[in-house]
C-alpha positions as CSV (number, residue, x, y, z in Angstrom):
1,M,-25.6,77.6,11.2
2,E,-23.3,77.9,8.2
3,R,-20.1,76.4,7.5
4,Q,-17.2,78.6,6.8
5,S,-15.8,79.4,3.3
6,A,-12.2,78.1,2.7
7,D,-10.7,81.6,2.9
8,N,-11.8,82.7,6.2
9,L,-11.2,79.2,7.9
10,P,-9.5,79.9,11.5
11,V,-6.0,78.3,11.7
12,L,-3.1,78.2,14.1
13,I,0.1,79.0,12.5
14,G,2.5,78.8,15.4
15,G,3.0,77.7,19.0
16,G,5.7,78.7,21.3
17,Q,6.7,77.7,25.0
18,A,9.2,79.0,27.5
19,V,10.2,77.6,30.9
20,Q,12.4,79.2,33.5
21,R,14.2,76.7,36.1
22,D,16.6,77.1,38.9
23,C,16.8,80.8,38.6
24,D,18.1,83.3,41.1
25,P,14.8,85.3,41.8
26,A,16.9,88.6,41.7
27,E,17.9,87.8,38.2
28,S,14.6,86.0,37.0
29,S,12.4,87.0,34.2
30,G,8.8,88.0,34.9
31,P,5.7,87.0,33.4
32,L,5.9,89.7,30.7
33,E,9.4,88.5,29.6
34,L,8.3,84.9,29.6
35,M,5.3,85.9,27.4
36,A,7.6,87.6,24.9
37,K,9.8,84.8,24.7
38,A,7.0,82.2,24.2
39,A,5.6,84.7,21.6
40,R,8.8,84.8,19.6
41,E,9.1,81.2,19.7
42,A,5.5,81.1,18.1
43,A,6.6,83.3,15.4
44,G,9.5,81.3,14.6
45,D,7.2,78.3,14.7
46,S,5.3,79.7,12.0
47,G,8.1,79.5,9.6
48,V,7.9,83.3,8.9
49,G,9.7,84.5,11.9
50,E,9.1,87.8,13.7
51,A,7.8,89.3,10.4
52,V,4.6,87.7,11.5
53,F,4.0,90.2,14.2
54,E,3.4,92.9,11.4
55,G,0.2,91.4,10.4
56,I,-1.3,90.9,14.0
57,D,-4.1,93.0,15.0
58,T,-5.2,91.4,18.2
59,V,-3.3,90.4,21.3
60,A,-5.2,88.5,24.0
61,V,-3.5,87.7,27.3
62,V,-4.6,85.1,29.9
63,H,-5.1,86.6,33.4
64,V,-1.8,86.4,35.4
65,L,-1.7,85.6,39.1
66,S,1.9,86.6,39.9
67,C,1.8,90.0,39.1
68,D,-1.2,92.2,39.6
69,Y,-1.5,93.7,36.1
70,H,-4.1,96.3,34.9
71,D,-2.9,96.0,31.4
72,P,-0.2,93.7,30.4
73,V,-1.3,93.9,26.8
74,S,0.5,97.3,26.0
75,P,3.9,96.7,27.3
76,L,4.0,93.3,25.8
77,A,2.9,94.5,22.3
78,H,5.5,97.4,22.7
79,E,8.1,94.9,23.3
80,L,7.3,92.8,20.2
81,G,6.7,95.7,18.0
82,I,3.0,95.0,17.6
83,H,0.5,97.5,17.0
84,P,-2.8,95.8,18.0
85,R,-6.1,97.6,17.4
86,S,-7.9,95.2,20.0
87,A,-6.3,94.5,23.3
88,I,-7.8,91.6,25.6
89,Y,-7.0,90.5,29.1
90,S,-9.0,87.8,30.6
91,Y,-10.5,87.1,34.0
92,I,-9.4,84.2,36.1
93,G,-10.1,80.7,34.7
94,G,-8.2,77.8,33.4
95,D,-10.8,77.5,30.6
96,T,-9.7,80.9,29.3
97,P,-6.8,79.8,26.8
98,Q,-9.3,77.5,25.0
99,A,-12.1,79.9,25.5
100,L,-10.0,82.7,23.8
101,V,-9.2,80.4,20.9
102,N,-12.9,79.8,20.6
103,A,-13.9,83.3,20.7
104,L,-11.2,84.6,18.2
105,A,-11.8,81.8,15.9
106,R,-15.3,83.0,15.5
107,R,-14.1,86.5,15.1
108,I,-11.6,85.6,12.4
109,A,-14.2,83.4,10.5
110,A,-16.5,86.5,10.6
111,G,-13.6,89.0,9.4
112,E,-13.6,90.9,12.5
113,V,-10.0,89.9,13.3
114,G,-7.2,89.5,11.0
115,A,-4.5,87.7,13.1
116,A,-4.2,87.3,16.7
117,L,-1.5,86.4,19.4
118,L,-2.9,84.7,22.5
119,V,-0.3,84.3,25.3
120,G,0.0,83.9,29.0
121,A,2.7,83.1,31.5
122,E,3.5,82.9,35.3
123,A,6.6,83.3,37.4
124,L,5.1,81.9,40.6
125,N,8.2,79.9,41.4
126,S,10.5,82.8,41.2
127,L,8.2,85.0,43.2
128,R,7.9,82.3,46.0
129,K,11.6,81.8,46.1
130,G,12.2,85.6,46.4
131,H,9.8,85.9,49.3
132,R,11.6,83.0,51.1
133,Q,14.8,84.3,50.7
134,G,14.0,87.9,51.3
135,S,15.3,88.9,47.9
136,Q,13.8,91.6,45.5
137,V,12.2,90.3,42.6
138,P,13.0,92.9,39.7
139,W,9.9,92.5,37.6
140,V,7.2,93.0,40.6
141,G,5.9,96.6,40.2
142,D,3.8,98.9,38.2
143,R,6.6,99.5,35.8
144,N,5.7,96.4,34.1
145,D,2.2,97.7,33.7
146,G,0.5,99.6,30.8
147,D,-2.2,102.4,31.2
148,A,-4.6,101.4,28.5
149,K,-7.9,99.5,29.5
150,P,-8.0,96.3,27.4
151,E,-11.4,94.6,26.8
152,R,-11.9,92.0,29.6
153,F,-12.8,88.5,28.4
154,G,-14.6,85.8,30.3
155,D,-16.7,85.4,33.5
156,S,-15.6,87.5,36.6
157,R,-18.0,85.5,39.1
158,L,-16.3,83.9,42.1
159,G,-16.2,80.3,42.2
160,S,-17.8,79.7,45.6
161,N,-20.7,81.1,47.4
162,D,-21.0,82.1,51.1
163,L,-22.3,79.0,52.3
164,E,-19.5,76.8,50.6
165,M,-17.0,79.3,51.8
166,R,-18.1,79.0,55.5
167,H,-17.6,75.2,55.4
168,G,-14.0,75.5,53.7
169,L,-15.0,75.1,50.1
170,Q,-13.0,77.9,48.6
171,L,-10.0,76.4,46.9
172,P,-9.5,73.5,44.4
173,I,-7.7,71.4,47.1
174,H,-10.9,71.6,49.1
175,I,-13.3,70.6,46.2
176,Y,-11.9,68.3,43.8
177,P,-11.4,65.5,46.3
178,L,-15.2,65.9,46.8
179,F,-15.5,64.9,43.0
180,E,-13.1,62.2,43.4
181,N,-14.6,60.4,46.5
182,A,-18.1,60.6,44.6
183,L,-16.4,58.9,41.6
184,R,-15.1,56.2,43.8
185,A,-18.7,55.2,45.0
186,H,-20.0,55.7,41.3
187,Y,-17.5,53.3,40.0
188,G,-18.4,50.7,42.9
189,R,-14.7,50.7,44.1
190,D,-13.5,50.5,47.7
191,I,-10.9,53.0,48.9
192,A,-7.8,50.8,48.5
193,E,-8.9,49.6,45.1
194,H,-9.6,53.4,43.8
195,Q,-6.4,54.6,45.2
196,R,-4.5,51.9,43.0
197,A,-6.6,53.1,40.1
198,L,-5.5,56.8,40.9
199,G,-1.9,55.7,41.0
200,W,-2.1,54.2,37.4
201,L,-3.8,57.2,36.0
202,C,-1.3,59.6,37.5
203,E,1.7,57.4,36.3
204,N,0.6,57.7,32.9
205,L,0.2,61.5,33.2
206,A,3.7,61.8,34.6
207,A,5.2,59.7,31.8
208,Q,3.9,62.1,29.1
209,A,5.6,64.9,31.3
210,A,8.8,63.1,31.5
211,G,9.1,63.3,27.6
212,N,8.2,66.9,27.3
213,P,11.1,69.5,27.2
214,F,8.8,72.1,28.7
215,S,7.7,70.1,31.7
216,W,8.5,71.4,35.1
217,F,9.2,67.7,36.4
218,K,11.0,65.5,34.2
219,E,11.4,62.4,36.3
220,P,8.7,59.6,35.7
221,R,6.7,58.5,38.8
222,T,5.4,54.9,39.7
223,S,1.7,54.5,40.6
224,E,2.8,53.1,44.0
225,E,5.0,56.2,44.7
226,I,2.2,58.6,43.7
227,A,-0.9,56.8,45.5
228,S,1.0,56.0,48.8
229,A,0.8,58.5,51.4
230,S,4.1,59.2,53.2
231,E,6.2,61.9,54.9
232,A,7.4,63.0,51.6
233,N,3.9,62.6,49.9
234,R,1.4,63.5,52.5
235,Y,-2.4,63.8,52.0
236,V,-3.5,67.2,51.2
237,G,-7.3,66.7,50.7
238,F,-8.0,62.8,50.9
239,P,-7.8,60.8,48.8
240,Y,-5.3,63.0,47.1
241,T,-1.5,62.9,48.0
242,K,0.5,65.8,47.4
243,L,1.8,64.2,43.9
244,M,-1.9,64.3,42.8
245,N,-2.3,68.0,43.0
246,A,-1.8,70.5,40.4
247,M,1.7,72.3,40.7
248,M,1.2,75.9,40.4
249,T,4.7,77.5,41.4
250,V,6.1,77.2,38.1
251,D,7.7,79.8,35.8
252,Q,6.3,79.0,32.4
253,G,5.0,80.6,29.4
254,A,3.1,79.8,26.3
255,A,1.6,81.3,23.0
256,V,-0.3,80.7,19.8
257,I,-0.8,82.7,16.7
258,M,-4.2,82.6,14.9
259,T,-5.4,84.0,11.6
260,S,-7.4,82.8,8.6
261,A,-6.3,80.2,6.0
262,A,-6.1,83.0,3.3
263,R,-4.3,85.4,5.5
264,A,-1.7,82.8,6.5
265,R,-1.0,82.0,2.9
266,A,-0.6,85.7,2.1
267,M,2.0,85.9,5.1
268,G,4.0,83.2,3.5
269,V,3.1,80.5,6.0
270,D,3.6,77.1,4.3
271,E,0.5,74.9,4.0
272,S,2.1,72.2,6.0
273,R,2.3,74.3,8.9
274,L,-1.6,75.2,9.3
275,V,-3.5,73.5,12.0
276,Y,-7.3,74.2,11.4
277,V,-9.9,74.7,14.2
278,A,-12.4,72.1,13.3
279,G,-14.7,72.6,16.2
280,A,-15.1,75.1,19.3
281,E,-17.4,75.4,22.1
282,S,-17.6,76.6,25.7
283,A,-20.5,76.4,28.2
284,Y,-20.6,75.9,32.1
285,D,-22.5,73.8,34.6
286,H,-24.6,75.0,37.5
287,W,-22.2,77.7,39.0
288,W,-22.2,76.7,42.5
289,V,-20.8,73.4,43.4
290,S,-23.4,72.8,46.0
291,E,-26.0,73.0,43.3
292,R,-24.7,70.2,41.1
293,A,-27.1,67.3,40.4
294,D,-24.2,64.9,41.3
295,Y,-20.5,64.8,41.8
296,H,-19.3,62.3,39.3
297,S,-20.5,64.0,36.0
298,S,-20.4,67.1,34.0
299,P,-23.4,67.9,31.9
300,A,-21.8,70.8,30.3
301,A,-18.7,68.9,29.2
302,R,-20.6,66.0,27.8
303,T,-22.9,68.6,25.9
304,I,-20.2,70.4,24.3
305,F,-18.1,67.4,23.5
306,E,-21.2,65.9,21.5
307,H,-21.9,69.2,19.8
308,V,-18.4,69.7,18.5
309,L,-17.7,66.1,17.5
310,E,-21.2,65.7,15.8
311,S,-20.7,69.2,14.0
312,A,-17.4,68.2,12.7
313,G,-18.3,64.7,11.6
314,V,-15.6,63.2,13.8
315,S,-16.1,60.2,16.2
316,V,-14.2,59.8,19.5
317,E,-12.3,56.9,17.9
318,Q,-10.8,59.2,15.4
319,L,-9.2,61.5,18.0
320,S,-5.4,60.6,17.9
321,F,-4.4,63.2,20.5
322,L,-6.1,64.3,23.7
323,D,-5.3,66.9,26.5
324,L,-8.1,66.6,29.0
325,Y,-7.8,69.4,31.9
326,S,-5.9,67.8,34.5
327,C,-5.8,70.0,37.7
328,F,-6.7,66.9,39.6
329,P,-7.4,63.1,38.9
330,S,-11.4,63.5,39.1
331,A,-11.2,66.1,36.2
332,V,-9.5,64.0,34.0
333,Q,-11.8,60.9,34.8
334,I,-15.0,63.0,34.6
335,L,-13.9,64.6,31.1
336,R,-12.8,61.2,30.0
337,D,-16.1,59.6,31.0
338,S,-18.0,62.5,29.4
339,L,-16.3,61.9,25.9
340,G,-17.2,58.1,26.2
341,I,-13.7,56.8,26.4
342,D,-13.1,53.6,28.3
343,A,-10.8,53.7,31.4
344,G,-8.9,50.9,29.7
345,D,-8.3,52.8,26.3
346,D,-4.4,53.0,25.8
347,R,-4.6,56.6,24.1
348,P,-2.7,59.1,26.4
349,L,-5.2,61.5,28.0
350,T,-2.6,64.3,28.0
351,V,0.0,65.6,25.3
352,T,1.8,67.7,28.0
353,G,1.7,65.8,31.1
354,G,-0.8,67.5,33.1
355,L,-0.8,70.2,35.9
356,A,0.8,68.1,38.4
357,Y,3.8,66.9,36.2
358,H,4.1,69.5,33.3
359,G,3.1,72.3,35.7
360,G,-0.1,74.4,36.0
361,A,1.0,78.1,35.1
362,G,-1.9,79.7,36.8
363,N,-4.6,80.0,34.3
364,N,-2.6,79.4,31.2
365,Y,-1.9,75.5,31.3
366,S,-4.1,74.9,28.2
367,M,-2.2,77.4,26.2
368,H,0.8,74.9,26.7
369,A,-1.6,72.0,25.4
370,I,-2.7,74.0,22.4
371,A,0.9,74.7,21.5
372,T,1.9,71.1,21.9
373,M,-1.1,69.9,20.0
374,I,0.1,72.1,16.9
375,S,3.3,70.0,16.8
376,K,1.5,66.7,17.3
377,L,-1.0,67.3,14.3
378,R,1.7,68.5,12.0
379,D,3.7,65.5,12.7
380,N,0.8,63.2,12.0
381,P,-1.0,64.6,8.8
382,G,-4.7,63.9,8.7
383,S,-5.0,63.4,12.3
384,Y,-7.4,65.0,15.0
385,G,-6.6,66.5,18.4
386,L,-9.0,67.6,21.1
387,V,-8.2,70.1,24.0
388,S,-10.5,70.3,27.0
389,A,-10.0,73.4,29.3
390,M,-11.8,74.0,32.6
391,G,-12.3,76.8,35.1
392,W,-13.2,76.9,38.9
393,Y,-14.4,73.5,40.1
394,L,-15.6,71.7,36.9
395,T,-17.5,74.6,36.3
396,K,-16.5,76.5,33.1
397,H,-15.7,74.4,30.1
398,A,-14.1,75.0,26.8
399,V,-13.2,72.5,24.0
400,G,-11.3,72.8,20.9
401,L,-11.0,70.1,18.1
402,Y,-8.1,70.5,15.8
403,S,-7.1,69.0,12.7
404,S,-3.9,69.1,10.4
405,E,-6.1,69.0,7.3
406,Q,-8.7,71.5,6.1
407,A,-11.8,71.5,8.4
408,R,-14.8,73.8,8.1
409,P,-16.1,74.1,11.6
410,V,-19.9,75.0,12.6
411,F,-19.9,78.1,14.9
412,T,-23.0,78.7,16.9
413,E,-24.0,81.5,19.2
414,G,-23.8,78.8,22.1
415,R,-26.7,80.5,23.9
416,A,-29.1,77.6,23.2
417,I,-26.5,75.0,24.7
418,Q,-26.3,77.2,27.8
419,E,-30.0,77.8,28.3
420,S,-30.6,73.8,28.1
421,L,-28.0,73.4,30.8
422,D,-29.3,76.2,32.9
423,S,-32.7,74.5,32.8
424,L,-31.4,71.1,34.3
425,A,-32.7,70.2,37.7
426,R,-30.8,71.3,40.6
427,P,-31.3,70.4,44.3
428,V,-32.8,72.5,47.0
429,V,-29.9,73.6,49.2
430,I,-30.6,74.3,53.0
431,E,-28.4,76.6,55.1
432,E,-29.3,75.3,58.6
433,P,-29.8,71.6,58.1
434,R,-30.8,69.4,61.1
435,G,-31.9,65.7,61.4
436,N,-31.1,62.5,59.9
437,C,-29.0,62.4,56.6
438,V,-27.1,60.5,54.1
439,V,-23.5,61.3,53.0
440,E,-23.2,62.1,49.2
441,T,-19.5,62.8,49.2
442,Y,-16.9,64.1,51.6
443,T,-13.1,65.0,51.9
444,V,-10.7,65.0,54.9
445,M,-8.2,68.1,54.7
446,H,-4.7,67.6,56.2
447,D,-2.3,70.1,57.7
448,R,1.3,70.6,56.3
449,E,2.6,67.8,58.5
450,G,0.2,65.5,56.9
451,A,-2.3,65.3,59.9
452,P,-6.1,65.3,59.4
453,E,-7.7,68.6,60.7
454,K,-11.0,69.1,59.1
455,G,-13.7,67.1,57.5
456,I,-16.0,68.5,54.7
457,V,-19.4,66.7,53.9
458,I,-22.1,67.3,51.4
459,G,-25.2,65.2,51.9
460,R,-28.8,65.0,51.8
461,L,-31.6,65.1,54.5
462,Q,-34.4,62.5,54.5
463,S,-36.5,65.3,52.8
464,G,-34.1,65.2,49.9
465,E,-32.6,68.7,50.7
466,R,-28.9,69.0,50.1
467,F,-26.6,70.5,52.8
468,V,-23.0,71.5,53.0
469,A,-21.4,70.7,56.4
470,N,-18.0,69.8,58.4
471,T,-17.7,66.9,60.8
472,V,-17.4,67.3,64.4
473,D,-13.9,68.0,65.8
474,D,-12.8,64.2,66.4
475,R,-9.5,63.1,65.3
476,A,-10.5,59.4,65.4
477,L,-13.4,60.1,63.2
478,L,-11.3,61.8,60.5
479,E,-8.9,58.8,60.4
480,E,-11.9,56.6,60.2
481,L,-13.2,58.4,57.1
482,E,-10.1,57.5,55.3
483,T,-10.3,53.7,55.8
484,R,-14.0,53.2,56.1
485,D,-16.2,54.9,53.2
486,P,-19.0,56.9,54.6
487,I,-20.6,57.5,51.3
488,G,-24.3,56.3,51.6
489,R,-24.1,55.9,55.4
490,E,-26.6,57.5,57.6
491,A,-25.4,60.4,59.9
492,V,-26.9,63.1,61.8
493,V,-26.6,66.9,61.0
494,T,-26.9,69.8,63.2
495,T,-26.2,73.6,62.9
496,H,-24.0,75.6,65.2
497,N,-23.0,79.2,64.8
498,G,-24.3,79.0,61.1
499,A,-22.2,76.0,60.1
500,G,-23.6,72.4,59.6
501,L,-22.1,69.6,61.7
502,V,-22.1,65.9,60.9
503,S,-21.7,63.2,63.3
504,F,-21.9,59.4,63.0
505,D,-23.1,56.7,65.5
């Protein structure tokens, strides 16, 4: 491991964001237009303007959900007048904005990339409104797509296996509540006490969003409003109310421009605008949720946090600004705990407001966090900021450490870190469980009217084997699980038509 020379230190020179609210779907801008707007904002933020595009040789686009692109890079580059020799389009994953920064920082430091534009956008709100109104959304169609075959970046594996999907564990709203209820047991709280803590946590996230001009929701929220289930704020997956869930149906775009310190100066970028990549690492936990050692921690997050901070010689106390991935409250808490930050620490855990209040533009939320972090660090010379991004279900992790002053990161292959994580013990998962068992964690899913409709349980047989199951179809039981904590309780599991069923005496 060698520290980089001063000339090839990777730096961010510009960040830009775009938001489109209250727009007629028939007149809306699509993802490519929002990307172009964010990219032009990033160019302006560099202090050089669009002349900076002349030096860009790599364009990387984060996977888009609101339009089925094969090649979004070619039309975007054409619109911006960029002639890249390298085009990258990522696979699905909320970790990819930060993971792209990490990968391209290594390529810049090695001299393989001169300057790169990293960008992503979604127009899911306009798409949904268009479908509801029966109006044509002008940007949907192959005419927005290119014919080239960009390099695909990231991991293309699905987030859930067959066993998990058979029991309803196939979307974030089904899975993150499992982590949350496990956290409650880990913290030793009762249901009411933990719900109050969630309200306080989310109130602080919403307060950051309220002061962010690019947030989707601008109004602050009180902890009681967020934590209390009501007709307007129904439970989705217990204990999460609607106001605790990531908001995906937004029209937002964000971009950053990266290069080396020497090339930035040659481009005419003022020294005061450089934000250094002081550390970067990516890793993943055991891929399947059913194989995690527990549901209140992330070995991968803890390991890469420790590695990046130790390599940079920076302590947790020196982090002035944070953006911990915040699709759901459990993610924020597990990442906070992995960093070793006390729950009572008064530092905001986000610079943007988080996915529930700032808005979670598909896979691209963390690009907004990085763009915002650039401004925070420029305004506070000598400070450090950390961005943590995440994909699937606390599965894929990427962390970036940033500084407004010159920093010389240590870049490693990362293979040794991943091999050590892969070697960690994992439970034996049985597909047809039968017998006495103990509940490890659970959630109760609700319909759109707020009524409980399905219980999901992860537990252990007396032999120690792990299983995934649903509860028996009993409305009274589902309601009881929201007032009487079943974690640690004994139960009985059977298997019927390939699915586990849990019942309680």
